[in-house]
C-alpha atoms as one frame of an Amber mdcrd trajectory, in Angstrom:
protein
  -0.011  -0.047  -0.039   1.541   3.247  -1.009   1.142   6.593   0.747  -1.912
   7.672  -1.377  -3.733   4.632  -0.356  -3.321   5.199   3.360  -6.309   6.688
   5.251  -6.070  10.175   6.358  -5.610  10.759  10.044  -5.731  14.358  11.231
  -3.403  13.626  14.190  -0.689  12.109  11.994   2.048  14.718  10.828   2.095
  15.151   7.025   4.805  13.339   4.963   6.899  16.645   4.905   6.652  17.147
   8.671   4.428  20.261   8.330   1.824  20.690  10.974  -1.078  22.272   9.108
  -4.062  20.691  10.740  -6.442  23.222  12.415  -6.270  22.758  16.204  -8.361
  24.367  18.879  -7.814  23.519  22.645  -9.243  24.766  25.780  -6.190  25.380
  27.843  -7.722  26.965  31.000 -11.037  28.316  32.405 -11.133  30.662  35.435
 -13.075  33.355  37.057 -11.440  36.659  36.288 -13.690  38.840  38.460 -16.735
  38.309  40.481 -18.776  40.916  42.422 -22.011  40.477  44.316 -23.749  43.284
  46.085 -26.818  43.057  48.318 -27.401  46.688  48.892 -30.839  46.538  50.541
 -30.274  43.560  53.056 -31.822  42.675  55.207 -35.104  44.621  54.359 -35.076
  43.234  50.890 -35.873  39.738  52.282 -39.269  41.122  53.449 -40.395  42.097
  50.067 -43.324  40.017  48.541 -43.343  41.272  45.003 -42.537  39.478  41.961
 -38.619  40.112  41.146 -37.724  41.772  37.849 -34.394  40.463  36.494 -32.138
  42.126  33.937 -29.222  40.154  32.526 -26.727  41.521  30.042 -23.800  39.826
  28.286 -20.642  41.075  26.780 -17.874  38.978  25.038 -14.300  40.002  24.549
 -11.191  38.263  23.121  -7.586  39.061  23.170  -4.451  37.491  21.821  -2.195
  36.910  25.010   0.572  34.715  23.481   1.633  32.974  20.372  -1.489  31.084
  19.220  -3.125  31.579  22.748  -6.253  33.635  22.947  -8.178  34.753  26.098
 -12.114  35.011  25.691 -13.903  36.624  28.505 -17.570  36.317  28.821 -18.977
  39.026  31.087 -22.463  38.656  32.646 -24.143  41.511  34.547 -27.277  40.468
  36.473 -29.620  42.912  38.317 -32.439  41.722  40.397 -35.269  44.191  41.675
 -38.374  43.791  43.583 -41.035  46.540  44.377 -38.665  49.149  42.889 -35.559
  48.308  45.087 -32.488  46.559  44.217 -32.286  42.930  45.379 -28.734  42.147
  44.010 -26.229  43.249  41.598 -23.885  40.541  40.294 -21.178  40.861  37.906
 -19.133  37.907  36.632 -16.172  37.916  34.240 -15.555  34.252  33.362 -12.597
  33.768  30.989 -10.965  30.829  29.040  -7.603  30.521  27.311  -7.893  28.939
  23.860  -4.891  27.428  21.992  -5.666  27.963  18.267  -3.318  26.970  15.649
  -3.721  26.741  11.806  -7.141  28.300  12.045  -8.043  30.401   8.813  -8.550
  34.160   9.593 -12.032  34.078   8.452 -12.936  31.347  10.893 -10.948  33.012
  13.978 -13.285  35.654  14.965 -16.484  33.425  14.648 -14.647  30.859  16.933
 -13.654  33.559  19.482 -16.883  35.317  19.739 -19.390  32.550  18.905 -17.920
  28.998  19.762 -15.622  29.811  22.658 -18.509  31.701  24.800 -20.674  28.577
  24.036 -17.907  26.397  25.578 -17.466  28.744  28.582 -21.307  29.581  29.320
 -22.268  26.398  31.308 -19.360  26.942  33.792 -20.086  30.777  33.954 -23.875
  29.845  34.537 -23.038  27.797  37.442 -20.692  30.446  39.073 -23.340  33.015
  38.707 -26.295  30.805  40.118 -24.042  29.876  43.023 -23.323  33.579  43.838
 -26.935  34.589  43.654 -27.948  31.573  45.730 -25.050  32.295  48.343 -26.475
  35.919  48.514 -29.733  34.576  49.954 -31.875  34.446  46.837 -33.061  31.638
  44.513 -30.312  30.803  41.987 -30.394  32.608  38.797 -30.711  29.775  36.279
 -30.023  31.231  32.667 -31.256  29.451  29.678 -28.667  28.214  27.157 -27.746
  30.970  24.619 -26.693  30.200  20.988 -23.647  32.472  20.923 -22.802  31.391
  17.393 -26.225  32.533  16.014 -25.844  35.751  17.941 -22.515  36.530  16.447
 -23.595  35.809  12.836 -26.855  37.862  13.342 -24.819  40.783  14.553 -22.215
  40.344  11.724 -25.134  40.237   9.209 -26.793  43.319  10.656 -23.444  45.116
  10.580 -22.838  44.123   6.976 -26.157  45.376   6.009 -25.409  48.708   7.532
 -22.242  48.926   5.615 -20.155  48.871   8.701 -17.918  45.892   7.475 -16.933
  44.593   4.120 -15.537  41.219   3.697 -13.764  40.608   6.897 -15.576  41.154
  10.289 -12.876  43.025  12.147 -13.427  43.794  15.834 -16.896  43.248  17.327
């Protein structure tokens, strides 16, 4: 059996020794910043109204080393009842991703779509625990399709003429 008849294995180096297969690895995940405020305790625990919740997300990515990117998922949650703040919780949950041989046109969709999807379940747990530890029912966020959000924002930006070809910084 000659070389052309052998099955392709992405983990096997190419005959010329070049490592050109795309690789994406999660190197580490961590809480970068966590803040919980309970400004109206203990009186807020006597409130009987229905809580109003507001949750905001922000995603950032930065190159921190050769082929290493840090993606930070920032979640800000605010709970109110009867017009008074129950809690303010801010979480920056980050991950280091080793990315090699990823084409430029796929890099940003990975960093702003796929990487937050990987981080979200862990960030969700940290946020739920912080709210629960503050004396409130845990904040259980529904899963979010970060990839679909990224592509919707990119499409909207393209329609507004803000980008052409390459997505750039989001």
